[in-house]
C-alpha positions in Angstrom: -11.5 25.1 -11.9 -13.6 22.4 -13.6 -12.2 18.9 -13.7 -14.6 17.4 -16.3 -11.7 16.4 -18.5 -10.4 13.9 -15.9 -11.8 10.6 -17.1 -12.0 7.5 -14.9 -12.9 5.2 -17.8 -9.8 6.2 -19.7 -7.7 5.6 -16.5 -9.4 2.2 -16.0 -8.6 1.2 -19.6 -4.9 1.6 -18.9 -5.2 -0.5 -15.7 -7.0 -3.3 -17.5 -4.4 -3.4 -20.3 -1.3 -3.7 -18.1 -2.4 -5.2 -14.8 -0.1 -8.2 -14.8 2.6 -9.3 -12.3 5.6 -7.0 -12.9 8.3 -7.5 -10.2 11.2 -5.2 -10.1 13.8 -6.1 -12.8 11.4 -8.3 -14.8 10.5 -8.1 -18.5 6.9 -7.2 -17.5 8.2 -4.2 -15.5 10.1 -3.1 -18.5 7.1 -3.4 -20.7 5.0 -1.4 -18.3 7.6 1.4 -18.4 7.4 1.4 -22.2 3.5 1.5 -22.0 3.8 4.6 -19.7 6.1 6.3 -22.3 3.7 5.5 -25.1 0.7 6.9 -23.2 2.6 10.1 -22.4 3.6 10.5 -26.0 0.0 9.9 -27.2 -1.4 12.6 -24.8 1.3 15.0 -25.8 0.4 14.5 -29.5 -3.3 15.0 -28.7 -2.5 18.3 -26.9 -0.2 19.5 -29.8 -3.1 19.0 -32.3 -5.1 21.4 -30.2 -2.4 23.9 -29.3 1.0 23.8 -31.1 2.8 25.7 -28.3 2.6 22.6 -26.1 6.0 21.6 -27.7 7.6 24.7 -26.1 6.8 23.5 -22.5 6.3 19.7 -22.6 9.2 17.5 -23.8 9.3 13.8 -24.6 9.2 11.3 -21.8 12.7 10.3 -20.5 13.8 6.9 -19.1 16.6 6.7 -16.5 17.8 3.2 -15.8 19.5 1.9 -12.7 20.7 -1.5 -11.4 20.4 -3.1 -8.0 21.2 -6.3 -6.2 18.5 -8.7 -5.2 18.4 -11.9 -3.2 17.0 -15.0 -5.0 15.8 -17.9 -2.8 16.9 -21.1 -4.5 15.2 -23.4 -2.0 13.6 -23.2 1.5 12.0 -25.8 3.7 11.5 -27.1 7.2 12.5 -30.7 7.6 10.7 -32.6 10.4 12.2 -36.0 11.4 9.8 -38.9 11.5 8.1 -39.7 14.8 8.1 -43.5 14.0 9.7 -46.0 11.7 6.4 -46.1 9.6 6.5 -42.4 8.8 9.1 -40.8 6.6 10.7 -37.4 7.1 8.2 -34.6 6.6 9.3 -31.7 4.3 7.2 -28.5 4.9 7.4 -26.0 2.1 8.7 -22.6 3.2 9.6 -19.1 2.0 13.1 -17.9 2.7 13.9 -14.5 4.3 16.1 -12.5 1.8 19.4 -11.5 3.3 20.4 -14.9 4.9 22.6 -16.0 2.0 25.8 -15.9 4.0 24.7 -18.5 6.5 24.7 -22.3 6.4 21.9 -23.7 4.3 21.1 -26.5 6.8 20.7 -25.8 10.6 19.2 -28.4 13.0 17.9 -27.8 16.5 14.9 -28.0 18.8 11.9 -26.0 17.7 10.9 -23.5 20.4 7.9 -21.2 20.2 8.6 -17.6 21.4 5.3 -15.8 20.4 6.2 -12.3 19.2 9.7 -12.6 20.7 9.4 -11.2 24.2 12.5 -10.9 26.3 11.4 -13.6 28.8 10.8 -16.3 26.2 13.9 -15.4 24.2 16.0 -15.9 27.3 15.6 -19.6 26.7 16.3 -19.5 22.9 20.1 -20.3 22.8 21.0 -23.0 20.2 17.3 -23.5 19.5 15.3 -22.8 16.3 12.8 -20.3 17.4 9.3 -20.0 15.9 7.6 -16.6 16.0 3.9 -15.8 15.5 4.7 -12.7 13.5 7.0 -11.7 10.6 10.6 -11.1 11.6 11.7 -7.6 10.9 15.1 -6.1 11.6 14.5 -5.2 15.2 13.1 -8.6 16.2 15.8 -10.3 14.2 18.4 -8.5 16.3 16.8 -9.8 19.5 16.7 -13.3 18.2 20.3 -13.2 17.2 21.4 -11.7 20.5 19.5 -14.5 22.3 21.8 -17.0 20.6 19.1 -18.8 18.5 20.4 -21.1 15.8 17.7 -20.2 13.2 14.2 -18.8 13.1 10.8 -19.8 11.6 8.0 -17.3 11.3 4.3 -17.8 10.5 2.3 -16.3 7.6 -1.3 -16.5 6.4 -4.5 -17.5 8.1 -6.1 -20.9 8.9 -8.9 -20.2 6.4 -6.6 -19.8 3.4 -7.2 -21.9 0.3 -4.4 -24.0 -1.1 -3.2 -21.3 -3.5 -3.1 -18.6 -0.9 -1.2 -20.9 1.5 1.7 -21.5 -0.9 5.0 -20.0 0.2 5.2 -17.7 -2.8 2.1 -15.9 -1.4 4.0 -14.2 1.4 6.2 -11.2 1.1 8.9 -11.3 3.7 11.0 -8.4 4.9 14.6 -8.3 3.7 17.1 -8.5 6.5 20.5 -6.8 6.7 23.7 -8.3 8.2 21.8 -11.5 8.8 24.0 -14.3 10.3 21.4 -17.0 11.0 18.9 -18.4 8.5 15.2 -17.7 8.6 12.2 -19.1 6.9 8.4 -18.8 7.1 5.8 -21.5 7.0 2.0 -21.3 6.7 -0.2 -20.9 9.8 -1.7 -24.4 9.4 1.7 -26.1 9.2 2.9 -24.1 12.2 -0.2 -25.1 14.2 0.3 -28.8 13.4 3.9 -28.7 14.5 3.0 -27.1 17.8 0.1 -29.5 18.5 2.4 -32.5 17.7 4.8 -31.2 20.3 8.0 -29.3 19.5 11.1 -31.3 18.9 14.1 -31.4 16.6 13.7 -29.9 13.1 16.1 -28.7 10.4 15.9 -25.3 8.6 17.0 -25.6 5.0 17.7 -22.4 3.1 19.8 -21.6 0.0 20.0 -18.1 -1.5 22.1 -16.3 -4.1 22.5 -12.6 -5.1 21.8 -11.3 -8.6 22.0 -8.0 -10.3 18.8 -6.7 -11.9 17.9 -3.6 -13.9 14.9 -1.2 -13.6 14.1 2.4 -14.7 12.3 5.5 -13.7 10.2 7.3 -16.3 9.9 11.1 -16.2 7.7 13.6 -18.1 8.0 17.4 -17.5 5.6 20.2 -18.0 7.2 23.7 -17.8 5.4 26.4 -15.9 4.4 29.7 -17.4 6.8 31.5 -15.0 9.6 29.0 -15.4 12.6 29.6 -17.6 13.8 26.0 -17.1 15.5 26.6 -13.8 12.5 27.4 -11.7 10.8 25.7 -8.8 8.7 22.6 -9.5 6.2 20.2 -8.0 6.8 16.4 -8.2 3.9 14.1 -8.8 5.0 10.5 -8.3 3.9 6.8 -8.2 5.6 3.4 -8.6 4.7 1.0 -11.4 6.2 -2.3 -10.3 4.3 -5.0 -8.3 5.1 -7.8 -6.0 5.6 -11.2 -7.7 2.4 -12.8 -6.4 -0.1 -10.3 -7.8 -1.2 -8.2 -10.8 -0.7 -5.1 -8.7 -3.8 -3.2 -10.1 -4.5 -1.5 -6.8 -0.9 -1.4 -5.8 0.0 0.5 -7.8 -1.1 0.6 -11.5 -4.2 2.5 -10.6 -2.1 5.3 -9.2 0.0 5.4 -12.4 -3.2 5.8 -14.5 -4.2 8.7 -12.2 -0.9 10.4 -12.8 -1.3 9.9 -16.6 -4.7 11.7 -16.3 -3.1 14.6 -14.4 -0.4 14.8 -17.1 -3.1 15.0 -19.8 -5.0 17.7 -17.8 -2.0 19.9 -17.1 -0.8 19.8 -20.7 -4.1 21.6 -21.5 -4.1 23.9 -18.4 -0.5 25.0 -18.2 0.3 26.0 -14.6 2.3 28.9 -13.1 4.9 26.5 -11.8 6.5 23.5 -13.4 5.6 19.8 -12.8 7.7 16.7 -12.9 5.8 13.5 -13.3 8.0 10.6 -12.2 7.0 6.9 -12.4 9.3 4.8 -10.3 10.5 1.3 -10.9 11.5 -1.1 -8.1 9.5 0.3 -5.2 8.5 -3.0 -3.7 12.1 -4.2 -2.9 12.6 -1.0 -0.8 11.9 2.3 -2.6 14.9 1.6 -4.9 13.6 3.7 -7.8 12.8 6.8 -5.8 16.0 6.5 -3.8 17.9 6.4 -7.1 16.0 9.4 -8.4 16.5 11.7 -5.4 20.3 10.8 -5.3 20.7 11.3 -9.0 18.8 14.6 -9.0 19.9 15.9 -5.6 21.0 19.4 -6.8 17.7 19.9 -8.7 15.7 18.9 -5.6 16.7 22.2 -4.0 14.1 23.6 -6.4 11.4 20.9 -5.6 8.7 22.5 -3.6 6.7 19.4 -2.6 6.2 15.7 -3.6 2.7 14.5 -4.2 2.9 10.7 -4.2 0.1 8.1 -4.7 0.4 4.5 -3.5 -2.8 2.4 -3.4 -5.7 3.6 -5.5 -8.8 2.9 -7.6 -11.0 0.6 -5.5 -14.6 1.8 -5.1 -14.9 0.9 -1.4 -12.3 2.5 0.7 -11.3 5.7 2.5 -8.8 8.2 1.0 -6.0 8.9 3.5 -3.2 11.4 3.0 0.0 11.1 5.1 1.9 14.4 5.1 5.6 14.3 6.0 6.1 18.0 6.5 5.2 20.6 9.1 1.8 20.2 10.7 0.8 23.5 9.1 1.2 21.9 5.6 -1.3 19.1 6.5 -3.7 21.7 7.9 -3.6 23.8 4.7 -4.0 20.8 2.4 -7.0 19.6 4.4 -8.5 23.1 4.4 -8.3 23.3 0.6 -9.9 19.9 0.1 -12.7 20.7 2.6 -13.3 24.0 0.7 -13.8 22.0 -2.5 -16.0 19.4 -0.8 -13.5 16.6 -1.2 -13.5 14.1 1.7 -10.3 12.7 3.1 -8.5 11.7 6.3 -5.4 13.7 6.8 -2.5 12.4 8.9 0.7 14.1 9.9 3.1 11.2 9.7 6.1 9.6 8.0 4.5 7.3 5.4 5.8 4.0 4.0 6.1 4.9 0.3 8.2 6.8 -2.2 7.4 10.1 -0.5 9.9 9.1 2.1 12.8 9.3 -0.4 12.0 13.0 -1.1 11.5 13.8 2.6 14.8 12.0 3.4 16.4 14.6 1.1 14.6 17.5 2.8 11.7 17.9 0.4 8.3 18.0 2.1 6.0 15.3 0.8 2.7 13.5 1.0 1.3 10.1 0.0 -2.3 9.5 -1.0 -3.7 6.0 -0.5 -7.2 4.5 -0.5 -7.6 1.8 2.1 -8.7 -1.3 0.2 -8.4 -5.1 -0.4 -5.9 -7.5 -1.7 -2.6 -5.6 -1.5 0.4 -8.0 -2.2 -1.8 -10.9 -3.0 -3.2 -12.6 -6.2 -6.5 -10.8 -5.4 -5.1 -7.4 -6.4 -6.7 -7.5 -9.8 -8.2 -5.1 -12.3 -11.7 -6.3 -11.7 -11.8 -4.5 -8.3 -10.7 -1.2 -9.8 -13.5 1.4 -10.4 -13.6 4.1 -13.0 -15.5 6.3 -10.5 -12.9 5.8 -7.8 -10.1 6.6 -10.3 -11.9 9.9 -11.2 -12.5 10.8 -7.5 -8.8 10.4 -6.7 -7.8 12.2 -9.9 -10.0 15.2 -8.8 -8.5 15.1 -5.3 -5.0 15.2 -6.6 -5.9 17.9 -9.2 -7.4 20.1 -6.5 -4.2 20.0 -4.5 -1.9 20.3 -7.5 -3.8 23.3 -8.8 -3.5 25.0 -5.4 0.2 24.4 -5.0 1.1 25.2 -8.7 -0.9 28.4 -9.1 -0.9 30.3 -5.8 1.2 33.5 -6.3 3.3 32.6 -3.3 3.8 29.0 -2.6 1.5 28.3 0.4 3.3 25.5 2.3 6.3 25.7 4.6 9.4 24.2 3.0 10.8 22.4 6.2 10.4 19.0 7.8 10.1 18.7 11.7 13.2 17.4 13.4 11.5 14.3 14.8 10.4 13.3 11.3 13.9 13.8 10.0 15.3 11.4 12.6 12.8 8.7 11.6 13.7 9.1 8.0 17.4 8.8 8.7 
């Protein structure tokens, strides 16, 4: 099929209009959901003007709200006592690890560097405040707690960062579960100065609270020619929220614009099987939108053949990578189809870190397309790095695969997920 109707310039226009910071639960996230609904409605009206029967197989966009808890850091700092009477106490700005709200907000102790938290160094961590050279994720946190540390400090950023990039708000820290000791993160240069001055007593200060927030998923359906409303369907998905510190053009508004192009295309080229386009809110805090969706629609997912997800898109320089969470045969067939059409890609048979995991967790084979690029989760993730040509390239890639999966007489991919992948997802 020809994909001349897919327009990178139109997709780029959407990105430029709405590329602003839109954290989960924010007013900006809500406004982006409304913009997605408007664009779907516009494309539907366009298609109806050309073929009135569109109304029989394409309904209005639907919004499904959900709420979630989120940790809000009220204050975080590392206090360093003065080394002499002439110097006052030094307060180092820090970012707080979400999930430490049940612990004391002030913990004092000797600062002790443990690298990446190897067993030997941690054996001497009891009652100390340990400093790691990496972010602290759940597994490392468990080792730090078992070692008897009083608190932990991790390091973020690079020594070449400018003032704005070195600010604590510029780092996105992993949320920790069942956290009993407080944790903060300081910038690389501050950590280096502390270590060069010689480790000594410090105080970790952290105050957090928990708040409820609201987000929503947006869904638009196109009924297939052979679907009476209860048939099998393909899911095309992307998230529309961003991290707080960036406009999120590459991650992930560009992917949203690609999905909107595909929606417009398939309105005019009705497929054999049905499609559900789902735009997820609150992906960045932990796939919350997609997890809500697969739980709320669990019975219907028995009819979902495959999830085609996009997460990271639109930059001109970068390599397209597809992670397939399904049988190895599925990755081979998808790669073969793209090669046949002359579309370049790197195909990986792997569990991917995106909304496709939520579908695979519920037993639906899935993939995520991403284009390796620059600026994810930073203030540099802006619309001026997004390319109309790249948006068109990725739109064509997705259209090739979607056409294949939607229109083959017999669905070509296996409908199972390997046991080792299921264990990872669990």
